[in-house]
C-alpha positions in Angstrom: -6.8 19.4 10.9 -7.5 16.7 8.0 -8.8 18.1 4.8 -10.9 16.1 2.8 -11.7 16.1 -1.1 -11.9 15.2 -4.3 -9.5 15.4 -7.3 -10.6 14.4 -10.7 -7.4 13.5 -12.6 -6.8 14.4 -16.6 -7.3 11.0 -17.7 -11.1 10.9 -16.2 -10.2 8.8 -12.6 -11.4 10.8 -9.6 -9.7 10.2 -6.3 -11.5 11.0 -2.9 -8.2 12.3 -0.7 -7.2 13.0 2.7 -4.6 16.0 3.3 -3.1 17.9 5.8 -0.7 21.1 5.4 -0.2 24.0 3.2 -0.4 23.8 -1.0 2.7 24.5 -2.4 4.9 22.6 0.2 7.3 20.0 -0.6 4.9 16.8 -1.3 4.5 13.4 1.2 2.1 11.0 -0.5 0.7 8.1 1.4 -0.9 4.8 -0.2 -2.9 2.6 1.8 -3.6 -1.3 0.8 -6.3 -4.1 1.6 -8.6 -3.7 3.3 -7.5 -0.2 4.0 -8.5 3.2 3.1 -6.6 6.3 3.0 -7.8 7.5 6.6 -5.2 4.8 8.1 -3.0 7.7 7.9 -4.6 10.3 9.6 -2.1 10.9 12.3 1.0 10.7 9.8 -0.8 13.4 7.7 -1.2 15.7 10.9 2.3 14.6 12.3 4.5 15.5 8.7 1.9 19.0 8.3 3.3 20.6 11.1 6.5 22.5 11.0 8.8 21.0 13.2 8.4 17.5 11.6 8.8 19.3 8.5 5.8 21.0 7.6 4.5 19.3 4.7 2.0 18.9 2.1 0.9 15.7 3.4 -2.0 13.9 0.6 -3.6 10.5 0.8 -5.6 9.4 -1.8 -8.3 6.4 -1.5 -6.9 4.1 -4.1 -9.1 3.5 -7.2 -11.6 1.2 -6.2 -11.5 1.9 -2.8 -14.0 4.2 -0.7 -15.5 7.0 -3.1 -12.5 7.3 -5.3 -13.4 5.9 -9.0 -14.2 2.1 -9.4 -14.0 1.5 -12.7 -15.9 -2.4 -13.0 -13.6 -3.9 -15.5 -10.7 -6.4 -14.0 -8.2 -4.9 -16.4 -8.7 -1.4 -15.3 -6.4 -2.6 -12.1 -3.5 -2.8 -13.8 -0.4 -1.6 -11.7 1.0 0.9 -14.5 -2.6 2.6 -14.2 -2.5 2.9 -10.6 0.9 4.1 -10.8 -0.5 6.6 -13.6 -3.1 7.6 -11.0 -0.2 8.6 -8.6 1.8 10.7 -10.6 -1.4 12.5 -11.9 -2.2 13.3 -8.5 1.1 14.9 -7.7 1.1 16.7 -10.5 -1.8 18.4 -9.6 -1.1 18.7 -5.6 3.0 19.7 -6.2 4.2 23.0 -8.0 6.6 21.1 -9.9 5.1 17.3 -10.0 7.6 15.9 -8.1 6.6 13.9 -4.7 9.4 14.5 -2.2 8.2 11.4 0.1 6.0 8.2 -0.8 4.8 6.2 2.0 3.2 3.2 1.0 1.7 0.0 2.5 0.6 -3.3 1.5 -1.2 -2.8 -2.3 0.1 0.9 -1.8 3.4 -0.4 -1.9 3.3 -2.5 -5.0 2.3 1.0 -7.1 5.2 2.6 -4.8 7.8 0.1 -6.3 6.4 0.6 -9.7 6.3 4.6 -9.5 10.2 4.2 -7.9 11.3 1.7 -11.1 9.4 3.7 -14.1 9.5 7.3 -12.8 12.3 7.9 -10.5 12.8 11.9 -11.6 9.7 12.2 -10.3 10.6 10.4 -6.5 13.1 12.2 -3.9 12.8 9.2 -1.5 10.4 5.8 -0.8 9.4 4.5 2.5 8.3 0.8 2.5 5.9 -0.7 5.0 5.2 -4.4 4.8 4.8 -4.4 1.1 6.9 -7.0 -0.9 9.5 -6.2 -4.0 8.0 -8.0 -6.9 11.5 -9.4 -8.2 11.5 -11.4 -4.2 7.7 -11.9 -4.2 7.9 -13.9 -7.1 10.9 -16.1 -5.8 9.2 -16.6 -2.9 5.8 -17.8 -4.5 7.6 -20.1 -6.8 10.2 -21.3 -4.1 8.6 -21.2 -1.0 6.1 -23.7 0.2 5.6 -20.9 3.3 5.4 -18.3 1.3 2.7 -20.0 -1.1 0.4 -21.5 1.8 0.7 -17.8 3.7 -0.4 -16.0 0.4 -3.2 -18.4 -0.4 -5.5 -15.6 0.8 -5.1 -13.9 -2.6 -6.7 -16.8 -4.5 -9.6 -16.8 -2.2 -10.3 -12.9 -2.8 -9.6 -13.5 -6.6 -13.1 -15.4 -6.6 -15.8 -14.4 -8.5 -18.2 -14.2 -5.7 -15.5 -12.8 -3.3 -17.1 -9.0 -2.4 -20.3 -11.0 -2.0 -18.8 -13.6 0.9 -17.0 -10.5 2.6 -19.8 -8.1 3.0 -21.8 -11.2 4.1 -23.1 -10.8 8.0 -21.6 -7.4 8.8 -18.1 -8.2 6.9 -17.7 -11.7 9.3 -14.5 -12.6 6.8 -13.2 -9.4 7.0 -12.7 -8.3 10.6 -10.2 -11.5 10.8 -7.9 -10.2 8.6 -7.4 -7.3 11.6 -7.7 -9.3 13.8 -5.2 -12.4 13.5 -4.3 -14.1 16.6 -1.1 -12.8 17.3 -2.1 -9.2 16.6 -2.5 -6.3 19.0 -6.2 -5.1 18.7 -6.4 -2.6 21.2 -6.2 -0.3 17.9 -8.9 -1.5 16.6 -11.7 0.7 18.4 -15.7 1.2 17.5 -14.8 4.3 15.9 -12.0 2.8 14.0 -14.6 0.1 12.9 -17.0 2.7 11.4 -14.4 3.9 9.4 -13.6 0.6 8.2 -17.4 -0.1 7.5 -17.5 3.3 5.6 -14.7 1.8 3.3 -16.2 -1.4 2.7 -19.9 0.0 2.4 -18.9 1.9 -0.5 -17.8 -1.4 -2.5 -15.3 -3.9 -2.3 -15.2 -4.8 -6.1 -12.6 -2.6 -7.1 -10.5 -3.5 -4.0 -10.8 -7.5 -5.1 -10.4 -6.6 -8.5 -6.9 -6.1 -7.7 -6.1 -9.8 -6.7 -7.9 -10.7 -9.7 -5.7 -8.8 -12.2 -2.1 -9.9 -10.6 -0.2 -12.5 -11.9 1.7 -12.7 -8.5 -0.5 -15.2 -6.5 -0.5 -19.0 -5.7 -2.2 -21.3 -7.8 -6.0 -21.6 -7.1 -7.3 -25.2 -5.5 -7.2 -27.6 -8.5 -5.3 -25.2 -10.8 -2.1 -27.5 -11.3 1.3 -25.9 -11.2 1.2 -22.2 -11.4 3.3 -20.2 -14.1 4.7 -17.1 -13.2 5.6 -14.3 -15.3 9.7 -13.5 -16.2 10.2 -9.9 -14.8 13.0 -8.3 -16.5 15.8 -7.1 -14.4 15.6 -3.4 -15.3 11.8 -3.0 -14.4 12.6 -4.4 -10.9 15.5 -2.4 -9.7 14.8 1.3 -7.8 17.6 3.4 -7.5 16.0 5.9 -5.4 16.6 6.1 -1.8 14.6 3.6 0.2 13.6 3.0 3.9 11.8 -0.5 4.6 10.2 -0.9 7.5 9.5 -4.7 8.2 6.8 -5.7 11.0 8.6 -9.3 12.0 5.1 -11.1 12.3 3.0 -10.7 9.8 1.8 -13.8 8.5 0.6 -13.1 5.3 4.2 -11.8 4.7 7.1 -13.7 5.4 10.5 -12.5 6.2 12.2 -14.4 3.2 11.1 -11.7 1.3 13.9 -9.6 2.5 16.3 -12.0 1.0 18.5 -10.2 -1.4 16.4 -7.1 -1.5 19.6 -5.3 -1.6 20.6 -6.2 -4.8 17.3 -5.0 -6.2 17.3 -1.6 -3.9 20.9 -0.8 -3.8 20.0 2.6 -1.8 17.9 0.9 0.9 18.0 1.3 4.8 16.0 -1.7 6.3 14.2 -1.8 10.2 13.1 -4.8 11.0 10.9 -4.8 13.5 9.4 -7.6 16.4 6.6 -7.3 18.3 4.5 -5.6 15.3 2.1 -7.4 12.7 1.6 -6.2 9.3 -1.0 -3.5 10.5 1.7 -1.7 12.2 0.5 1.6 11.0 -2.1 1.5 13.3 -0.4 -0.5 16.0 3.0 1.9 16.2 2.4 5.4 14.2 4.4 7.0 16.5 7.0 4.7 15.8 6.7 4.6 11.8 6.2 9.0 11.9 10.1 8.5 13.9 11.7 5.9 11.3 10.3 8.1 8.6 11.3 11.8 9.8 14.9 10.4 10.5 15.0 8.6 7.3 14.1 12.1 5.5 16.7 13.8 7.3 19.2 12.0 6.6 18.7 11.8 2.4 
């Protein structure tokens, strides 16, 4: 059974959470992306909380800026290290030793998963990344790949000052296409799931758009001129934690070139390329995702 609750963290941010499983069990944390919410993980929360699948304490927070979690208005409040701090403080409240056994992260959630694994490897036993680019390969592809630049152009739209107003108009007319791209499976997008998305979006979109406004890793906006990307030191990019990368190959926003050279940054990586699945693989193939994570957890 899914539990819902609010957790106020020591630094004042409140995260609305969904969870399953008994407190005190090894902690599995799930991080969603844009334009999602914690509810996307419900099938996996229920799966991994069962004794035969590990009996974990499974917690999926809504990231700051999403659903009923705190939504600071300032763009600077969405810098990656602050969201990583949210996750670490949540883990300290949910785990007896403050450690995360398994961190599962998709899209924007993966950005914070990569950052946490790099900055605090002692707090994490294993990492699972689902279609979320590593900052080292993403920076390279944004700089050198016209195809990835074009595929990431939506990021500049979501950075516009009026983005949330445009996204909210006419029953989220501009948001539904993110979930129903021409090649995407649509059978999962039932009226019940649409209602869950409307509930997340109806709570406000400014925090979600602020993630795009604050990041330096996005293409140049129209008329902006050549983009100057930051120089990220290698020590901030290497992840030594055992990592499973699940990559749906029909993702039109995040191209397979992002996987090239990934092993140089993540030496303990297992990579699973998934043909016939899109960016929304968590919705499309939850049973497959669960089985791959379970096999990885048993092997590491």
